[in-house]
C-alpha positions in Angstrom: 65.0 9.3 -18.6 62.7 10.5 -15.9 63.7 11.4 -12.6 62.2 9.9 -9.5 60.8 13.3 -8.5 58.9 13.7 -12.2 57.2 10.4 -11.4 55.6 11.7 -8.1 52.7 13.5 -9.6 51.8 10.4 -11.8 51.8 8.1 -8.5 49.8 10.8 -6.6 47.1 10.8 -9.6 47.2 7.0 -9.7 46.7 6.6 -6.0 43.9 9.4 -6.2 42.2 7.3 -9.0 42.3 4.2 -7.0 41.1 5.8 -4.0 38.1 7.2 -6.0 37.6 3.8 -7.6 37.3 2.1 -4.3 35.0 4.6 -2.9 32.8 4.2 -6.1 32.7 0.4 -5.6 31.8 0.9 -2.2 28.7 2.9 -3.2 27.8 0.3 -5.6 28.2 -2.6 -2.9 26.1 -0.3 -0.7 23.1 -0.5 -3.4 23.4 -4.1 -3.9 23.9 -5.1 -0.4 20.6 -3.0 0.2 18.7 -4.7 -2.3 19.6 -8.1 -0.6 18.5 -6.6 2.5 15.2 -5.5 1.2 14.4 -9.1 -0.1 15.7 -10.7 3.1 14.1 -8.9 6.0 10.5 -8.7 6.7 10.2 -6.4 9.7 10.2 -3.1 8.5 11.8 -1.4 11.6 14.9 -3.7 11.3 14.9 -3.4 7.5 15.0 0.5 7.7 17.7 0.7 10.7 19.8 -1.8 8.5 19.5 0.2 5.4 20.0 3.5 7.1 23.1 2.2 9.0 24.7 1.3 5.7 23.8 4.6 4.4 25.6 6.4 7.4 28.7 4.3 6.8 29.2 4.9 3.2 28.4 8.4 3.7 30.2 9.1 6.9 27.4 10.6 8.6 26.8 10.8 12.2 23.0 10.3 12.2 20.1 9.3 9.8 16.3 9.6 10.1 13.3 8.7 7.9 10.1 10.4 8.0 6.6 9.6 6.9 3.9 12.1 6.1 0.7 12.2 7.8 -1.6 13.6 5.3 -4.4 14.2 7.9 -2.5 16.5 10.0 -0.2 17.5 7.4 3.0 16.9 9.5 5.9 14.4 9.3 6.9 11.9 12.1 9.9 9.7 12.5 9.4 6.2 11.6 13.4 5.6 12.0 15.8 7.8 14.0 19.5 6.8 14.2 22.1 8.6 16.1 22.6 9.6 19.8 19.5 11.3 20.2 17.5 9.0 17.9 15.2 8.1 20.9 14.2 11.8 21.8 13.7 12.7 18.0 10.9 10.1 17.7 8.7 12.0 20.0 8.8 15.1 17.6 6.6 15.9 14.4 7.6 18.3 12.0 4.9 20.7 10.2 4.6 20.3 6.4 6.9 22.8 4.4 8.8 23.6 7.7 12.6 23.4 7.8 14.7 21.3 5.4 12.7 18.0 5.7 9.4 19.9 5.5 10.7 21.7 2.4 11.6 18.4 0.7 8.3 16.7 1.3 6.5 19.7 0.2 8.6 20.2 -3.0 9.3 16.6 -3.7 13.0 17.6 -4.5 16.2 16.5 -2.8 18.3 19.1 -0.9 22.0 19.2 -0.1 22.6 21.6 2.9 26.5 22.0 3.4 25.8 24.5 6.4 22.4 24.6 7.9 23.1 28.0 9.8 23.5 29.7 6.2 20.0 28.4 4.9 16.9 30.1 5.5 15.0 26.9 5.4 16.5 25.3 8.5 14.1 24.9 11.3 16.1 24.3 14.6 13.0 23.0 16.6 14.1 19.4 16.5 17.8 20.3 17.8 16.3 22.3 20.7 14.1 19.4 22.0 16.9 16.7 21.3 19.9 18.7 22.1 21.5 17.5 19.0 23.5 20.1 17.0 23.0 19.8 13.3 25.4 21.2 10.9 24.8 19.6 7.5 22.0 17.8 6.0 21.3 15.6 2.9 17.6 15.0 2.4 15.6 13.1 -0.3 12.1 12.9 -1.0 10.5 9.1 -0.9 8.3 9.1 -3.9 6.0 6.2 -5.0 4.0 6.5 -8.1 4.8 10.1 -8.3 3.4 10.8 -4.8 5.8 11.8 -1.9 5.2 9.8 1.0 8.1 10.7 3.1 11.6 12.0 3.5 15.0 10.3 4.4 17.9 12.4 5.7 21.5 11.8 6.8 23.1 14.5 9.2 26.4 15.8 9.6 29.5 14.3 7.6 32.0 13.2 9.8 35.4 15.3 10.4 33.2 18.5 9.9 33.3 17.7 6.1 30.4 18.4 3.7 28.4 15.9 1.8 28.8 16.0 -2.0 27.1 15.4 -5.3 28.2 11.7 -5.3 26.5 11.3 -1.6 23.4 12.9 -3.1 23.2 10.3 -6.2 23.8 7.5 -3.9 21.2 8.5 -1.3 18.6 9.6 -4.1 19.1 5.7 -5.3 18.8 4.5 -1.7 15.6 6.9 -1.3 14.1 4.9 -4.2 14.2 1.6 -2.5 13.4 2.7 0.7 10.1 4.4 -0.6 9.0 1.0 -2.1 9.9 -0.7 1.1 7.9 1.8 3.3 4.9 1.6 0.9 4.9 -1.9 0.8 5.1 -2.3 4.6 1.9 0.1 5.0 0.2 -2.3 2.5 1.4 -5.3 4.5 0.4 -3.8 7.9 -3.0 -2.7 6.7 -3.7 -6.3 5.4 -2.4 -7.5 8.8 -4.7 -5.4 10.7 -7.8 -6.6 8.3 -6.7 -10.2 9.2 -6.5 -9.7 12.7 -9.8 -7.9 13.0 -11.4 -10.6 10.9 -10.2 -13.5 13.1 -11.1 -11.4 16.3 -14.7 -10.8 15.0 -15.0 -14.8 14.3 -13.7 -15.6 17.9 -15.8 -12.8 19.5 -19.0 -14.6 18.1 -17.8 -18.1 19.5 -17.4 -16.3 22.9 -20.7 -14.6 22.7 -22.3 -18.4 22.7 -21.5 -18.2 26.4 -22.0 -15.0 28.4 -19.6 -16.2 30.9 -16.8 -16.4 28.5 -17.2 -13.1 26.6 -14.0 -11.3 26.3 -12.2 -14.4 27.3 -10.0 -14.7 24.3 -9.1 -11.0 24.3 -7.8 -11.2 27.9 -5.8 -14.4 27.3 -4.0 -12.4 24.5 -3.4 -9.9 27.1 -1.9 -12.3 29.5 0.0 -14.2 26.8 1.7 -11.3 25.4 2.6 -10.1 29.0 4.6 -13.4 29.3 5.9 -13.1 25.4 7.2 -9.7 25.6 9.2 -10.5 28.7 10.8 -13.4 26.8 11.3 -12.0 23.4 11.4 -9.1 21.1 11.1 -11.1 18.1 7.9 -9.4 16.5 7.1 -12.7 14.4 7.3 -14.8 17.6 4.9 -12.5 19.4 2.4 -12.6 16.4 2.6 -16.0 16.8 1.7 -15.9 20.6 -1.1 -13.1 19.7 -2.7 -15.0 17.1 -2.6 -18.5 18.7 -4.0 -17.0 21.8 -7.0 -15.3 19.6 -7.9 -18.7 18.2 -7.0 -20.9 21.0 -10.9 -21.8 21.9 -12.2 -21.3 18.5 -13.2 -24.8 18.4 -15.7 -24.2 21.0 -18.1 -23.1 18.3 -18.5 -27.0 18.1 -19.7 -27.5 21.8 -23.4 -27.4 22.3 -24.7 -24.4 24.3 -26.2 -26.8 27.0 -22.7 -27.9 27.7 -20.9 -24.7 27.5 -23.5 -23.0 29.8 -24.4 -25.7 32.2 -24.5 -24.4 35.9 -23.5 -27.4 37.4 -20.6 -29.9 37.1 -20.4 -31.9 33.9 -21.0 -35.3 33.4 -18.2 -37.5 32.4 -19.6 -37.7 29.1 -19.9 -33.9 28.6 -16.4 -33.5 30.1 -15.0 -35.6 27.7 -16.8 -33.8 24.9 -15.9 -30.4 26.3 -12.2 -31.6 26.3 -12.2 -32.2 22.7 -12.4 -28.4 21.8 -8.7 -28.2 21.4 -9.0 -30.7 18.7 -11.8 -29.1 17.0 -9.9 -25.6 17.2 -6.7 -27.4 15.5 -9.0 -28.8 12.8 -10.7 -25.7 12.0 -7.4 -23.6 11.5 -5.2 -26.4 10.2 -6.5 -26.2 6.5 -6.1 -22.4 6.6 -2.3 -22.0 5.0 -1.5 -18.7 6.9 -2.4 -20.6 10.3 -1.4 -24.0 9.7 1.9 -23.5 11.6 -0.1 -22.5 14.6 -1.9 -25.9 14.9 0.2 -27.3 17.5 0.1 -24.2 19.6 -3.5 -24.4 19.7 -4.2 -28.3 20.1 -1.7 -28.5 23.1 -2.8 -25.4 25.3 -4.5 -27.8 27.9 -1.6 -30.1 28.2 0.0 -30.0 31.7 3.6 -29.8 32.5 3.4 -32.9 34.6 2.0 -35.1 31.6 -1.6 -35.3 33.0 -3.2 -33.0 30.6 -5.0 -33.5 27.3 -5.5 -34.3 24.4 -2.2 -36.2 24.2 -0.7 -36.1 27.6 2.6 -34.4 26.6 5.0 -33.6 29.4 7.3 -30.7 29.9 9.4 -29.3 27.4 7.6 -31.4 24.7 4.5 -29.4 24.9 5.1 -26.4 22.4 6.6 -23.3 24.4 3.5 -21.2 23.1 0.9 -23.7 24.2 2.6 -23.5 27.5 2.3 -19.7 27.6 -1.5 -20.0 26.5 -2.0 -22.4 29.3 -1.1 -20.1 31.9 -2.9 -17.0 30.5 -6.0 -19.3 30.1 -6.1 -20.6 33.7 -5.4 -17.4 35.0 -8.5 -15.8 33.2 -10.8 -18.9 34.0 -9.8 -18.5 37.8 -10.4 -14.8 37.8 -13.8 -14.5 35.8 -17.4 -15.8 36.8 -18.3 -19.3 35.5 -21.5 -21.0 35.4 -20.3 -23.6 38.1 -18.7 -21.0 40.3 -17.9 -17.3 41.2 -14.5 -15.5 40.2 -11.6 -15.4 42.6 -9.6 -12.6 43.4 -6.5 -11.4 41.6 -4.3 -12.3 44.4 -5.8 -15.9 44.6 -5.3 -16.4 40.9 -1.9 -15.5 41.0 -1.3 -17.9 44.0 -3.3 -20.8 42.3 -0.8 -20.3 39.5 2.2 -20.7 41.9 0.6 -23.4 43.7 0.5 -25.5 40.5 3.7 -24.3 39.2 5.6 -27.3 37.9 2.8 -29.5 38.0 -0.1 -28.0 35.8 2.1 -25.1 34.4 5.8 -24.5 33.1 7.3 -22.9 36.4 9.6 -20.8 34.4 6.4 -19.0 32.8 4.4 -18.6 35.8 7.3 -16.8 37.5 7.4 -14.5 34.3 3.8 -13.9 34.4 3.4 -13.0 38.2 6.5 -10.8 38.1 5.1 -8.9 35.0 1.5 -8.7 36.2 2.6 -7.4 39.5 4.9 -4.7 37.5 2.0 -3.7 35.4 -0.6 -3.5 38.3 1.8 -1.1 40.3 2.8 1.1 37.1 
């Protein structure tokens, strides 16, 4: 019969195996969770921050970063930097081939450095600028179709410990997913820019019909985003405000030039026709699948907060929020630019006009935000 003492080594071994198994399960969960995150988050900044946070947790790292290669300048720049000095780090660029990150980018191979002070490849320039102390690094290349597009790294194993081969295997697997996400985000960004430049070109052609409104849509975008950025950091919401503002007057392409450029006051019949431009705008974009959801923002940008606007006489919060934002931005630009029937008014007068009509023509909260942000930007 075995004594309790003889059982001790077996129990310790079992505990060790259980601990090791739990650790492996946690690593597997990280990979599975990461896959789910990649499929559920469209915003690349949010996505990469979430993934690197998970990487830090499972590998018990103090900080992490993702670099993208700038082929033109032959250096690397941060697209994600987590940790105490993440904000400062984002200002820095690392020359290709320089330091641990530069070496990984150049050679396309992962690197585990337990003690950076003992590695000749270590470049302390980033630490000098951020006042961060790097002890150890685990870096993996981000490779898409055989090409290195960037580098991901985790820094400083907590408790003064070192990263191990298990950490390297997990991080390399994460790196494969990160590389695909970064590449897809770049392709999406390029398509997004092409899309925006295309609709801007169309709208500029509409603006050009009337020399008095040239550049109007661009200014309305700027003013609308001034309000939007003070209300939310949601990129999808801000994109909605931007595109709706760009397209708000596209329906004027259906308004005859003799009405658009008439130097005197419009007749009632002409005015009624002019007031149909939101309907024309909505009719133009409604069949376009990518723009369909913006129809209400564009259709209702001439509604009034007191219900006396057009085309449907909507009142207060029944008017879509983005339409209320465009209403303020559109009116301010109309007041402060020359029109065929009157000369422009000063910026100060324009702001006073918005405040005077706050609660009647305009949403009072949005007027307050716009005036505050406009003055703040003017002074900065």
